[in-house]
One Martini backbone bead per residue (centre of mass of N, CA, C, O) as a GRO file, in nm:
protein
  474
    1MET     BB    1   0.094   0.038   0.024
    2LYS     BB    2   0.031   0.370  -0.076
    3ASP     BB    3   0.110   0.675   0.134
    4LYS     BB    4   0.171   1.011   0.098
    5ASN     BB    5   0.071   1.100   0.399
    6ILE     BB    6   0.308   0.980   0.519
    7ARG     BB    7   0.484   1.086   0.824
    8VAL     BB    8   0.817   1.095   0.934
    9ARG     BB    9   1.071   1.105   1.206
   10PHE     BB   10   1.392   1.237   1.301
   11ALA     BB   11   1.505   1.350   1.650
   12PRO     BB   12   1.792   1.467   1.724
   13SER     BB   13   2.047   1.549   1.949
   14PRO     BB   14   2.341   1.768   1.939
   15THR     BB   15   2.530   1.595   2.193
   16GLY     BB   16   2.633   1.382   1.977
   17GLN     BB   17   2.678   1.114   1.825
   18LEU     BB   18   2.557   0.873   1.632
   19HIS     BB   19   2.398   0.611   1.751
   20LEU     BB   20   2.266   0.300   1.718
   21GLY     BB   21   1.984   0.361   1.824
   22GLY     BB   22   1.933   0.606   1.641
   23ALA     BB   23   1.985   0.464   1.371
   24ARG     BB   24   1.751   0.264   1.396
   25THR     BB   25   1.527   0.468   1.414
   26ALA     BB   26   1.582   0.597   1.142
   27LEU     BB   27   1.550   0.340   0.973
   28PHE     BB   28   1.252   0.268   1.042
   29ASN     BB   29   1.140   0.529   0.933
   30TRP     BB   30   1.251   0.507   0.646
   31LEU     BB   31   1.123   0.235   0.573
   32TYR     BB   32   0.830   0.320   0.614
   33ALA     BB   33   0.827   0.543   0.404
   34ARG     BB   34   0.927   0.378   0.157
   35LYS     BB   35   0.710   0.156   0.162
   36HIS     BB   36   0.459   0.392   0.152
   37GLY     BB   37   0.543   0.664   0.002
   38GLY     BB   38   0.652   0.862   0.195
   39GLU     BB   39   0.795   1.069   0.455
   40PHE     BB   40   1.129   1.175   0.559
   41LEU     BB   41   1.226   1.349   0.847
   42LEU     BB   42   1.438   1.616   0.986
   43ARG     BB   43   1.513   1.687   1.336
   44ILE     BB   44   1.670   1.934   1.537
   45GLU     BB   45   1.721   1.918   1.894
   46ASP     BB   46   1.858   2.248   1.991
   47THR     BB   47   1.766   2.374   2.291
   48ASP     BB   48   2.037   2.290   2.418
   49LYS     BB   49   2.275   2.529   2.455
   50VAL     BB   50   2.505   2.376   2.607
   51ARG     BB   51   2.518   2.081   2.443
   52SER     BB   52   2.484   2.194   2.175
   53LYS     BB   53   2.642   2.115   1.851
   54GLN     BB   54   2.733   2.162   1.528
   55GLU     BB   55   2.923   1.917   1.494
   56TYR     BB   56   2.694   1.709   1.553
   57THR     BB   57   2.511   1.778   1.325
   58TYR     BB   58   2.709   1.705   1.101
   59GLN     BB   59   2.758   1.413   1.195
   60ILE     BB   60   2.471   1.309   1.175
   61CYS     BB   61   2.426   1.374   0.876
   62ASP     BB   62   2.668   1.212   0.770
   63SER     BB   63   2.575   0.935   0.877
   64LEU     BB   64   2.307   0.923   0.725
   65GLU     BB   65   2.428   0.948   0.442
   66TRP     BB   66   2.611   0.698   0.461
   67LEU     BB   67   2.357   0.502   0.509
   68GLY     BB   68   2.116   0.626   0.310
   69LEU     BB   69   1.930   0.836   0.487
   70ASP     BB   70   1.717   1.012   0.326
   71TRP     BB   71   1.568   1.322   0.318
   72ASP     BB   72   1.277   1.528   0.199
   73LYS     BB   73   1.348   1.787   0.360
   74LYS     BB   74   1.417   2.033   0.531
   75ILE     BB   75   1.568   2.104   0.804
   76VAL     BB   76   1.466   2.106   1.139
   77TYR     BB   77   1.489   2.365   1.389
   78GLN     BB   78   1.406   2.435   1.707
   79SER     BB   79   1.558   2.715   1.748
   80ASN     BB   80   1.345   2.847   1.515
   81ARG     BB   81   1.049   2.789   1.704
   82THR     BB   82   0.961   2.974   1.946
   83ARG     BB   83   0.693   3.105   1.859
   84LEU     BB   84   0.518   2.850   1.860
   85TYR     BB   85   0.549   2.783   2.162
   86LYS     BB   86   0.437   3.051   2.278
   87GLU     BB   87   0.158   3.028   2.150
   88ALA     BB   88   0.079   2.766   2.297
   89ILE     BB   89   0.108   2.868   2.585
   90THR     BB   90  -0.094   3.099   2.564
   91LYS     BB   91  -0.339   2.924   2.492
   92LEU     BB   92  -0.335   2.745   2.749
   93LEU     BB   93  -0.377   2.982   2.943
   94GLU     BB   94  -0.641   3.104   2.824
   95THR     BB   95  -0.793   2.807   2.859
   96GLU     BB   96  -0.688   2.670   3.130
   97LYS     BB   97  -0.486   2.415   3.059
   98ALA     BB   98  -0.299   2.614   3.206
   99TYR     BB   99  -0.056   2.728   3.465
  100PRO     BB  100   0.083   2.916   3.694
  101CYS     BB  101   0.393   2.859   3.883
  102PHE     BB  102   0.532   2.992   4.199
  103CYS     BB  103   0.704   2.774   4.286
  104SER     BB  104   0.983   2.701   4.425
  105LYS     BB  105   1.255   2.506   4.422
  106GLU     BB  106   1.258   2.465   4.728
  107LYS     BB  107   0.970   2.362   4.762
  108ILE     BB  108   0.991   2.122   4.572
  109ALA     BB  109   1.229   1.986   4.716
  110GLU     BB  110   1.077   1.943   4.985
  111GLU     BB  111   0.848   1.769   4.873
  112ARG     BB  112   1.029   1.547   4.762
  113LYS     BB  113   1.166   1.471   5.028
  114GLN     BB  114   0.908   1.384   5.180
  115ALA     BB  115   0.821   1.163   4.982
  116GLU     BB  116   1.080   0.989   5.004
  117SER     BB  117   1.075   0.947   5.319
  118SER     BB  118   0.781   0.791   5.284
  119GLY     BB  119   0.810   0.608   5.006
  120GLY     BB  120   0.708   0.794   4.782
  121ALA     BB  121   0.596   0.947   4.515
  122TYR     BB  122   0.628   1.234   4.334
  123TYR     BB  123   0.386   1.506   4.355
  124TYR     BB  124   0.240   1.767   4.284
  125SER     BB  125   0.038   1.956   4.505
  126GLY     BB  126  -0.124   2.214   4.368
  127THR     BB  127  -0.098   2.506   4.481
  128CYS     BB  128  -0.153   2.671   4.182
  129ARG     BB  129  -0.412   2.551   4.038
  130ASN     BB  130  -0.649   2.753   4.199
  131LEU     BB  131  -0.585   3.024   4.121
  132SER     BB  132  -0.674   3.323   4.070
  133GLN     BB  133  -0.665   3.563   3.832
  134GLU     BB  134  -0.602   3.790   4.027
  135ILE     BB  135  -0.349   3.666   4.161
  136ILE     BB  136  -0.188   3.611   3.909
  137LYS     BB  137  -0.175   3.905   3.806
  138LYS     BB  138  -0.035   4.023   4.057
  139ARG     BB  139   0.225   3.846   4.054
  140ILE     BB  140   0.320   3.928   3.775
  141GLU     BB  141   0.334   4.236   3.833
  142ASN     BB  142   0.553   4.180   4.070
  143GLY     BB  143   0.768   3.966   3.932
  144ASP     BB  144   0.704   3.677   3.962
  145SER     BB  145   0.817   3.379   3.921
  146TYR     BB  146   0.735   3.128   3.658
  147SER     BB  147   0.583   2.851   3.565
  148VAL     BB  148   0.433   2.602   3.343
  149ARG     BB  149   0.134   2.408   3.379
  150ILE     BB  150  -0.039   2.141   3.323
  151ARG     BB  151  -0.379   2.032   3.328
  152VAL     BB  152  -0.452   1.743   3.448
  153PRO     BB  153  -0.684   1.528   3.384
  154LYS     BB  154  -0.919   1.326   3.444
  155GLY     BB  155  -0.854   0.985   3.421
  156TYR     BB  156  -0.753   0.862   3.100
  157THR     BB  157  -0.472   0.750   2.900
  158GLU     BB  158  -0.476   0.632   2.557
  159PHE     BB  159  -0.304   0.392   2.332
  160ASP     BB  160  -0.202   0.253   2.016
  161ASP     BB  161   0.053   0.048   1.986
  162GLN     BB  162   0.221  -0.104   1.716
  163ILE     BB  163   0.376  -0.301   1.932
  164TYR     BB  164   0.228  -0.302   2.241
  165GLY     BB  165  -0.041  -0.182   2.215
  166LYS     BB  166  -0.244  -0.120   2.460
  167ILE     BB  167  -0.222   0.193   2.649
  168LYS     BB  168  -0.299   0.263   3.002
  169ILE     BB  169  -0.340   0.569   3.191
  170ASN     BB  170  -0.348   0.704   3.496
  171ASN     BB  171  -0.361   1.039   3.569
  172LYS     BB  172  -0.263   1.012   3.869
  173GLU     BB  173   0.044   0.939   3.766
  174ILE     BB  174   0.023   1.248   3.671
  175ASP     BB  175   0.142   1.542   3.699
  176ASP     BB  176   0.166   1.878   3.671
  177PHE     BB  177   0.345   1.951   3.417
  178ILE     BB  178   0.601   2.110   3.272
  179ILE     BB  179   0.619   2.351   2.977
  180ALA     BB  180   0.761   2.600   3.137
  181ARG     BB  181   0.996   2.785   3.245
  182THR     BB  182   1.098   3.063   3.423
  183ASP     BB  183   1.239   3.172   3.141
  184GLY     BB  184   1.020   3.053   2.910
  185SER     BB  185   1.119   2.784   2.834
  186PRO     BB  186   1.055   2.510   2.675
  187VAL     BB  187   0.971   2.177   2.684
  188TYR     BB  188   0.984   1.878   2.540
  189ASN     BB  189   0.676   1.786   2.528
  190LEU     BB  190   0.585   2.039   2.381
  191VAL     BB  191   0.772   2.070   2.128
  192VAL     BB  192   0.711   1.796   2.004
  193ALA     BB  193   0.409   1.832   1.956
  194ILE     BB  194   0.428   2.089   1.786
  195ASP     BB  195   0.615   1.983   1.565
  196ASP     BB  196   0.456   1.733   1.468
  197ASN     BB  197   0.214   1.899   1.378
  198ASP     BB  198   0.355   2.106   1.187
  199MET     BB  199   0.484   1.848   1.016
  200ASN     BB  200   0.266   1.623   0.975
  201ILE     BB  201   0.284   1.383   1.167
  202THR     BB  202   0.161   1.040   1.168
  203HIS     BB  203   0.430   0.878   1.270
  204ILE     BB  204   0.578   0.756   1.577
  205ILE     BB  205   0.914   0.638   1.579
  206ARG     BB  206   1.051   0.506   1.885
  207GLY     BB  207   1.171   0.461   2.178
  208GLU     BB  208   1.067   0.311   2.478
  209ASP     BB  209   1.169   0.557   2.660
  210HIS     BB  210   0.895   0.729   2.553
  211ILE     BB  211   0.634   0.618   2.681
  212SER     BB  212   0.611   0.825   2.924
  213ASN     BB  213   0.562   1.076   2.722
  214THR     BB  214   0.304   1.021   2.557
  215PRO     BB  215   0.069   1.109   2.747
  216LYS     BB  216   0.164   1.405   2.764
  217GLN     BB  217   0.140   1.466   2.458
  218ILE     BB  218  -0.158   1.401   2.433
  219MET     BB  219  -0.256   1.624   2.622
  220ILE     BB  220  -0.157   1.852   2.435
  221TYR     BB  221  -0.320   1.785   2.190
  222GLU     BB  222  -0.597   1.806   2.333
  223ALA     BB  223  -0.568   2.099   2.448
  224LEU     BB  224  -0.524   2.200   2.123
  225ASN     BB  225  -0.686   2.033   1.914
  226LEU     BB  226  -0.506   1.793   1.802
  227PRO     BB  227  -0.388   1.560   1.618
  228ILE     BB  228  -0.317   1.216   1.668
  229PRO     BB  229  -0.073   1.016   1.634
  230GLN     BB  230   0.100   0.742   1.576
  231PHE     BB  231   0.249   0.473   1.770
  232ALA     BB  232   0.602   0.347   1.802
  233HIS     BB  233   0.792   0.134   2.018
  234LEU     BB  234   1.115   0.050   2.057
  235PRO     BB  235   1.326  -0.165   2.147
  236MET     BB  236   1.593  -0.223   2.306
  237ILE     BB  237   1.948  -0.215   2.321
  238LEU     BB  238   2.169  -0.470   2.408
  239GLY     BB  239   2.409  -0.619   2.554
  240PRO     BB  240   2.550  -0.920   2.633
  241ASP     BB  241   2.467  -0.843   2.950
  242LYS     BB  242   2.167  -0.710   2.926
  243LYS     BB  243   2.251  -0.420   2.893
  244ARG     BB  244   2.256  -0.123   2.801
  245LEU     BB  245   2.389   0.018   2.545
  246SER     BB  246   2.739   0.107   2.558
  247LYS     BB  247   3.072   0.191   2.580
  248ARG     BB  248   3.145  -0.077   2.737
  249HIS     BB  249   3.079  -0.245   2.455
  250GLY     BB  250   3.204  -0.023   2.277
  251ALA     BB  251   3.119   0.072   1.992
  252THR     BB  252   2.829   0.317   1.931
  253GLY     BB  253   2.909   0.474   1.680
  254VAL     BB  254   2.885   0.519   1.350
  255GLN     BB  255   3.164   0.648   1.297
  256GLU     BB  256   3.329   0.414   1.418
  257TYR     BB  257   3.238   0.198   1.207
  258ARG     BB  258   3.344   0.349   0.967
  259ASN     BB  259   3.644   0.358   1.063
  260ILE     BB  260   3.678   0.046   1.077
  261GLY     BB  261   3.521  -0.061   0.787
  262TYR     BB  262   3.227  -0.052   0.742
  263LEU     BB  263   2.954  -0.093   0.566
  264PRO     BB  264   2.652   0.049   0.522
  265GLU     BB  265   2.500  -0.216   0.451
  266THR     BB  266   2.573  -0.360   0.710
  267MET     BB  267   2.441  -0.168   0.916
  268ILE     BB  268   2.157  -0.180   0.804
  269ASN     BB  269   2.117  -0.482   0.827
  270TYR     BB  270   2.177  -0.514   1.132
  271LEU     BB  271   1.977  -0.303   1.251
  272ALA     BB  272   1.717  -0.432   1.137
  273LEU     BB  273   1.767  -0.707   1.321
  274LEU     BB  274   1.712  -0.518   1.576
  275GLY     BB  275   1.379  -0.630   1.630
  276TRP     BB  276   1.364  -0.750   1.337
  277ASN     BB  277   1.176  -0.973   1.113
  278PRO     BB  278   1.071  -1.152   0.813
  279GLY     BB  279   0.993  -1.470   0.874
  280THR     BB  280   1.274  -1.581   0.792
  281GLU     BB  281   1.614  -1.694   0.714
  282GLN     BB  282   1.696  -1.432   0.627
  283GLU     BB  283   2.004  -1.205   0.659
  284ILE     BB  284   2.064  -1.083   0.376
  285PHE     BB  285   2.042  -0.731   0.292
  286SER     BB  286   1.923  -0.491   0.111
  287PRO     BB  287   1.769  -0.199   0.109
  288ASP     BB  288   1.548  -0.295  -0.089
  289ASP     BB  289   1.466  -0.545   0.067
  290LEU     BB  290   1.374  -0.397   0.323
  291ILE     BB  291   1.152  -0.228   0.201
  292LYS     BB  292   0.977  -0.467   0.098
  293GLN     BB  293   0.970  -0.627   0.401
  294PHE     BB  294   0.879  -0.414   0.579
  295SER     BB  295   0.728  -0.434   0.920
  296ILE     BB  296   0.592  -0.351   1.217
  297ASP     BB  297   0.471  -0.637   1.284
  298ARG     BB  298   0.789  -0.755   1.304
  299ILE     BB  299   0.827  -0.623   1.568
  300GLN     BB  300   0.963  -0.669   1.867
  301LYS     BB  301   0.934  -0.648   2.220
  302LYS     BB  302   1.199  -0.753   2.257
  303SER     BB  303   1.503  -0.708   2.329
  304ALA     BB  304   1.798  -0.638   2.173
  305VAL     BB  305   2.110  -0.804   2.090
  306PHE     BB  306   2.433  -0.722   2.068
  307ASP     BB  307   2.653  -0.875   1.807
  308GLU     BB  308   2.969  -0.860   1.699
  309LYS     BB  309   3.003  -1.131   1.545
  310LYS     BB  310   2.760  -1.095   1.359
  311LEU     BB  311   2.858  -0.837   1.229
  312GLN     BB  312   3.118  -0.956   1.107
  313TRP     BB  313   2.986  -1.167   0.934
  314MET     BB  314   2.809  -0.973   0.770
  315SER     BB  315   3.042  -0.808   0.658
  316GLY     BB  316   3.172  -1.036   0.496
  317GLN     BB  317   2.929  -1.077   0.306
  318HIS     BB  318   2.926  -0.791   0.179
  319ILE     BB  319   3.213  -0.783   0.076
  320TYR     BB  320   3.194  -1.032  -0.116
  321GLN     BB  321   2.966  -0.886  -0.303
  322LYS     BB  322   3.180  -0.702  -0.387
  323SER     BB  323   3.372  -0.529  -0.573
  324ALA     BB  324   3.689  -0.426  -0.589
  325HIS     BB  325   3.626  -0.134  -0.671
  326GLU     BB  326   3.421  -0.074  -0.445
  327LEU     BB  327   3.621  -0.124  -0.213
  328LEU     BB  328   3.827   0.089  -0.292
  329THR     BB  329   3.636   0.326  -0.264
  330GLY     BB  330   3.574   0.279   0.036
  331ILE     BB  331   3.860   0.316   0.142
  332ARG     BB  332   3.907   0.609   0.008
  333ASP     BB  333   3.691   0.754   0.175
  334ASN     BB  334   3.886   0.727   0.437
  335ASP     BB  335   4.169   0.671   0.249
  336TYR     BB  336   4.275   0.835  -0.012
  337ASP     BB  337   4.600   0.728  -0.030
  338TRP     BB  338   4.559   0.435  -0.069
  339ARG     BB  339   4.771   0.303  -0.291
  340LYS     BB  340   4.826   0.529  -0.518
  341SER     BB  341   5.119   0.426  -0.629
  342GLU     BB  342   4.968   0.197  -0.739
  343ASP     BB  343   4.838  -0.021  -0.941
  344GLU     BB  344   4.502  -0.052  -0.972
  345ASN     BB  345   4.477  -0.334  -1.090
  346TYR     BB  346   4.645  -0.472  -0.870
  347VAL     BB  347   4.480  -0.386  -0.625
  348CYS     BB  348   4.218  -0.529  -0.717
  349LYS     BB  349   4.337  -0.813  -0.712
  350VAL     BB  350   4.396  -0.819  -0.414
  351ILE     BB  351   4.109  -0.773  -0.317
  352GLY     BB  352   3.983  -1.018  -0.461
  353LEU     BB  353   4.160  -1.229  -0.302
  354MET     BB  354   4.076  -1.110   0.007
  355LYS     BB  355   3.756  -1.066   0.058
  356GLU     BB  356   3.694  -1.357   0.200
  357ARG     BB  357   3.899  -1.275   0.470
  358VAL     BB  358   3.731  -1.024   0.555
  359LYS     BB  359   3.541  -0.780   0.783
  360SER     BB  360   3.691  -0.519   0.670
  361LEU     BB  361   3.853  -0.249   0.537
  362ARG     BB  362   4.078  -0.248   0.742
  363ASP     BB  363   4.164  -0.535   0.702
  364MET     BB  364   4.250  -0.498   0.411
  365GLN     BB  365   4.482  -0.304   0.475
  366GLU     BB  366   4.635  -0.484   0.697
  367MET     BB  367   4.636  -0.775   0.518
  368THR     BB  368   4.804  -0.646   0.239
  369ASN     BB  369   5.106  -0.554   0.269
  370TYR     BB  370   5.264  -0.803   0.126
  371PHE     BB  371   5.177  -0.707  -0.171
  372PHE     BB  372   5.386  -0.437  -0.144
  373ASP     BB  373   5.578  -0.559   0.088
  374ASP     BB  374   5.825  -0.680   0.235
  375PRO     BB  375   5.897  -0.853   0.495
  376ALA     BB  376   6.016  -0.741   0.815
  377LYS     BB  377   5.878  -1.001   0.941
  378TYR     BB  378   5.818  -1.300   1.135
  379ASP     BB  379   5.624  -1.525   1.262
  380GLU     BB  380   5.732  -1.681   1.542
  381LYS     BB  381   5.538  -1.918   1.572
  382ALA     BB  382   5.570  -2.016   1.279
  383VAL     BB  383   5.872  -2.066   1.287
  384ARG     BB  384   5.874  -2.283   1.513
  385LYS     BB  385   5.679  -2.473   1.336
  386LYS     BB  386   5.788  -2.433   1.008
  387TRP     BB  387   6.112  -2.334   1.092
  388LYS     BB  388   6.321  -2.514   1.277
  389ASP     BB  389   6.552  -2.568   1.053
  390ASP     BB  390   6.790  -2.621   0.798
  391SER     BB  391   6.614  -2.822   0.634
  392VAL     BB  392   6.427  -2.603   0.521
  393ASN     BB  393   6.633  -2.450   0.357
  394GLU     BB  394   6.699  -2.676   0.160
  395LEU     BB  395   6.412  -2.709   0.048
  396ILE     BB  396   6.369  -2.409  -0.049
  397GLU     BB  397   6.609  -2.399  -0.241
  398LYS     BB  398   6.499  -2.612  -0.438
  399PHE     BB  399   6.236  -2.462  -0.501
  400ASN     BB  400   6.366  -2.201  -0.604
  401TYR     BB  401   6.516  -2.326  -0.839
  402SER     BB  402   6.259  -2.431  -0.981
  403LEU     BB  403   6.130  -2.148  -1.021
  404GLU     BB  404   6.352  -2.024  -1.208
  405ASN     BB  405   6.251  -2.231  -1.456
  406ILE     BB  406   6.003  -2.063  -1.494
  407ASN     BB  407   5.837  -1.906  -1.767
  408ASN     BB  408   5.527  -1.960  -1.683
  409TRP     BB  409   5.362  -1.764  -1.442
  410LYS     BB  410   5.157  -2.004  -1.307
  411ILE     BB  411   4.975  -2.180  -1.098
  412GLU     BB  412   5.024  -2.467  -1.219
  413ASN     BB  413   5.339  -2.442  -1.229
  414ILE     BB  414   5.392  -2.387  -0.932
  415GLU     BB  415   5.255  -2.642  -0.821
  416ALA     BB  416   5.419  -2.851  -0.980
  417ALA     BB  417   5.694  -2.776  -0.859
  418LEU     BB  418   5.625  -2.842  -0.565
  419ARG     BB  419   5.534  -3.142  -0.602
  420HIS     BB  420   5.797  -3.241  -0.720
  421ILE     BB  421   5.976  -3.186  -0.471
  422ALA     BB  422   5.812  -3.351  -0.269
  423GLU     BB  423   5.851  -3.621  -0.414
  424LYS     BB  424   6.162  -3.621  -0.435
  425GLU     BB  425   6.190  -3.573  -0.099
  426ASP     BB  426   5.967  -3.722   0.058
  427VAL     BB  427   5.727  -3.503   0.111
  428SER     BB  428   5.501  -3.305   0.200
  429ALA     BB  429   5.358  -3.029   0.072
  430GLY     BB  430   5.340  -2.873   0.348
  431LYS     BB  431   5.659  -2.851   0.393
  432ILE     BB  432   5.650  -2.612   0.171
  433ILE     BB  433   5.405  -2.428   0.193
  434HIS     BB  434   5.447  -2.299   0.478
  435PRO     BB  435   5.732  -2.167   0.443
  436THR     BB  436   5.660  -2.010   0.189
  437ARG     BB  437   5.445  -1.832   0.307
  438LEU     BB  438   5.626  -1.708   0.525
  439ALA     BB  439   5.838  -1.584   0.329
  440ILE     BB  440   5.631  -1.406   0.155
  441SER     BB  441   5.432  -1.283   0.413
  442GLY     BB  442   5.502  -1.351   0.736
  443THR     BB  443   5.273  -1.566   0.747
  444SER     BB  444   5.033  -1.851   0.810
  445SER     BB  445   4.809  -1.692   0.645
  446GLY     BB  446   4.573  -1.709   0.362
  447PRO     BB  447   4.558  -1.746   0.061
  448SER     BB  448   4.634  -1.898  -0.197
  449LEU     BB  449   4.952  -1.956  -0.270
  450PHE     BB  450   4.943  -1.964  -0.585
  451GLU     BB  451   4.786  -1.704  -0.629
  452MET     BB  452   4.980  -1.521  -0.477
  453MET     BB  453   5.234  -1.579  -0.651
  454GLU     BB  454   5.123  -1.489  -0.919
  455LEU     BB  455   5.061  -1.194  -0.834
  456LEU     BB  456   5.350  -1.111  -0.732
  457GLY     BB  457   5.561  -1.269  -0.880
  458LYS     BB  458   5.865  -1.392  -0.949
  459ASP     BB  459   6.071  -1.191  -0.832
  460THR     BB  460   5.945  -1.159  -0.553
  461CYS     BB  461   5.948  -1.454  -0.464
  462LEU     BB  462   6.252  -1.505  -0.490
  463ARG     BB  463   6.347  -1.283  -0.301
  464ARG     BB  464   6.193  -1.380  -0.044
  465LEU     BB  465   6.316  -1.658  -0.023
  466LYS     BB  466   6.610  -1.564   0.008
  467ASN     BB  467   6.570  -1.394   0.261
  468ALA     BB  468   6.468  -1.626   0.445
  469ILE     BB  469   6.713  -1.813   0.419
  470ALA     BB  470   6.909  -1.596   0.554
  471ILE     BB  471   6.737  -1.572   0.836
  472LEU     BB  472   6.635  -1.853   0.867
  473PRO     BB  473   6.631  -1.939   1.158
  474TYR     BB  474   6.638  -1.775   1.470
   0.00000   0.00000   0.00000
């Protein structure tokens, strides 16, 4: 079903980089909009003047663009919308749906202290709830500072959450909450409701930590006679220890995963499966696949657990599906000068040979050094195991001599030469393969030895074998 009237939004605060939880929220909103032919909007909630920073706004937008989560209209900044909020506050005061509260911070703190000491939850006492208009006017004229509180109605507030079902709250559990501070600045629950209405948001998809805010925002919609959008609250993302995902679990920001060398497709794929499943065994998705299959009905109520190993596996799958040229472009997006002095055709061949063995683009950079530079050292554990004594030197010298006589440097000829020496010396092929790999790459693992040798070329392989014979064993 296509519904161009559907409008969703992602509304981050620019007080830090875009973290994984926020990225997943943005993704689910984006998928919902794209699935239904609606619009995905971006709002920057930058009213916290102390903590909000422009650099974080840039970083959040950059991360969203990197993930491919494009928004459909100009970015909305809360800091530019003060007039709207003041108009709403004035209207609520005029209709007596809200009222000035002259209670000092000290009085509120004392009430809170008394409530806590008696073991109960704190609720505002309602001291200023029923002040006459005459008293209110007089105190304002006297210059008494005041906040503005919503007049919470009696009864219940309920809504149908698209994930958690019907949620019903007794309004007795909500005190007359503040919608404007003593300095006149509006608070979160008011500005969000005003913004979402002004932006014609039809569906609010956000984290379950906002469930407690939803009844308050519904009260504001109702007090202002505004249409109420539909709500869907996403389950939390937990770390392996089943505690809320945080920095103690490792990298949590999108930028960090980009720097590590994950592909945007990997992150989109993995984040989508944190709380949602397609109802099949499919695990690898392209963004287009996700758009086609996404449904809020398939979002689970249970918290999702972040699994770094699963992310690495998924990353490997996406890397393998990419062409060498695409992977090179991805690497140079982060490290523009990487292997720029090398022949690009050769670099792409290296990437093609190695892409099934790496989990990230950074792995690709770090694990391919020996394709460009002779080993500066050899893995000591591998030396102890694969190059124990001078008998290995003698064997590799004979293999090296055999290689010198190869005119057509191809995989099959290199392999035939090795197996001929193994048979002639009555040893297993592995007795030559392992030390040869060590001599050529400095490591004990890697792609097919013969493919690697063909790609490196005859001169390089002969030189490296001679170098190792002169140095090893340690």
